[in-house]
N, C-alpha and C positions, 0 to 999 in steps of 0.2 A: 893823500889818502887813496888807497886802492879800492876800486869798486868792480863789481861784475855786472855784465848785461848779456842778454842773448846775442849770439853771433849774428853778424850781418854780412852779406855777400862781399862788401868792400873790405872786410877784415882779412879776407883771403890774401890780399896783396901783401899785407904786413907779415902774415904767417909764412907765406912762401919765401919772403926775404930772410926770415930767421933760419930757414933750413939752408944754411950756407954751403954745405958740402955734402958729399955722399955719406960720410960717417954720421953726421947729424941726421941726415935723412933716414938712415938705417936704424939708429938709436931711437928715433921718434916713431918708428913703425911706418915710415913713409911708403914702403912697398905696397901697402893696402890702397894707396892712391895711384899707383902706376909706377912708371920708371922715373929715375932721377934724370934730369932735374925736375922738381915739382913745380907746378904752375898754380897760380891763383885759380884758374879755370878747373884744374883737377880737384883742388880742395872744394870749391863751391859745388861742383857737380856731385862729389861724394856726399856732401851735406844736403843739398837741395833735391837732387834727383834720386840718389840712392839711399837716402835717410841714414847715412852713416853705416850702411850694410845691415841695419836692423829691419827685420821682417814686419814687426808691429809698427803701426803708424805713429803712436804716441809713446815712443821708447827712446828717443834720441834727443839730447839736449847739448848743443855746442855752446860754450861760453867764451866771452872775451873779457879779459881784465884790462882796466884802464885807470889812469891817474890824470893829473893836470897836464901832463906832457902828451898824452894820447894813449894809444893801444900798446900794452906792454906784455901781455900774456894771453894764453888760450888753452883750453882743455875741453873735453866732452864728458857728459854723464849719459849712462844708459842703464836701464833696468836689466838685470839678469835673473835667471831662475823663474821667471814668469809670475812672481808673487808680489812685485812692486815693494818689496822690503829690502832687497839687496841691490845696490847701485855699483856700477863699475865706472871708475874714472879712467880716462885714456887720452891719448894724443896730447899730452901735457908738453907745452913749450913756452919759453919766455924769450923775449927780445934779447939777443946776444949782448947788447950794450948794457943791460941791467942784470945779467946773470951774476949770482953770487952776492946780491944786495938784499935778499930777502923777499923779492917779489914773488917767486914761486911758492914760497912758504905761505905768504899771506893769501895769495890767490887760492891755494888749496884749502886753507882754513876757511875762507869765505864759501868755497864750494861745499865743504863738509857741513858748515852751518846750514846752508840751504838744503842739502840732502836730508839733514836730520829734522830741522824745524819746519820746512815747507813741504818736502816730499814724504816725510815720515819714515825715512829709511832706518832700518835696524842695523845695517852693516854697509860699509863701503869697501870695495876691493880695488886693487890696482896691481899691475905687473910692471916690472922694470928689468931690463937686461942687466945681468950680473956685472957687466963691465961699465955700466953707466953710473959710476960712483957718485957724481954730483946729484943726480936725480934720486938715487937711493938714499943719500944723506938727507935730502929735502923731505922725502916721504917719511923717513924716521922722525925727523924733527916735528912734523905735524901730528905724529902719533900712530902711523901705520906700523904694524908688527909683521914680521916674517911668518908665513904659514906653510910655504912649500917652495920647492925649486922644481921647475919644469925643465927637463933635459932634452926635449925633442925639437928644439929650435936651433937656428944657426948659432945662437949664444944661449946659455942658460938663462931662464927667466925666474926671478924671485917673485913669487906671488905674495902679496901683503894685504892686510885688511885692518879695518877699525870696526869694532863692535860698539854700538851706542847703547848706553844705559841712560836712565832718566836724568842723571846728574851731569851728563856730557852735553853741553850746549855751546 
């Protein structure tokens, strides 16, 4: 059974290993951490010292997914729009040895449940590079809907969102 817990510094070792090549690094948004290859130190510094690039102190929530075998996934949540009703998911990654087995889907479902039930979010957004088909399919599977395409990046970004209503839990 998959569970979530807050990120811990030692998780950065596993996350860095999952970013196996420059393509994965780029699709994951790794440039925000510095140059390839990424290191555990880069990740932990971004989270611990830079608050994930969030200006507000209580606005950044990195999560780790784990099961009986250990750490298997990671993503972050952060508030956007300043009203604490819209949350942005990002830096989603799953251990390459379990990709395609539903771990990403389950991890994001747990994250959505937390965003709605605990944080009181009305909407969750996420962006995915158009060429990242596996991630796009995962996001669609958990209920994200396409809302826009941003053309000013190295690759087009599909912006997606889920709007919560009281019956969504």
